[in-house]
C-alpha positions, 0 to 999 in steps of 0.5 A: 479512491480507497473506501472503508468498510462503510463505503465512505472515502478515506482521507489521504492521512487515513490510507492503509499502510504496510511494511516493506518486506525488504527495507522494513519501512512503512508505505501507504496504499497507492491507486495503482495498487488498488486491484492487487493491494492484498499481494503488494509486499514491496514499497518500490521496484528497487526493493522488489528487485533486491529481494 
């Protein structure tokens, strides 16, 4: 689970968001991206393959 700076668990409505580099839509943090969130640029495989 994502934790904030104080080490407390974030609620689903408070998850970090980014903007997709291809479709420019916002997308939220997902558990499968936990180790690599800093490098995530695309919201989906489809957007990643398009760019």
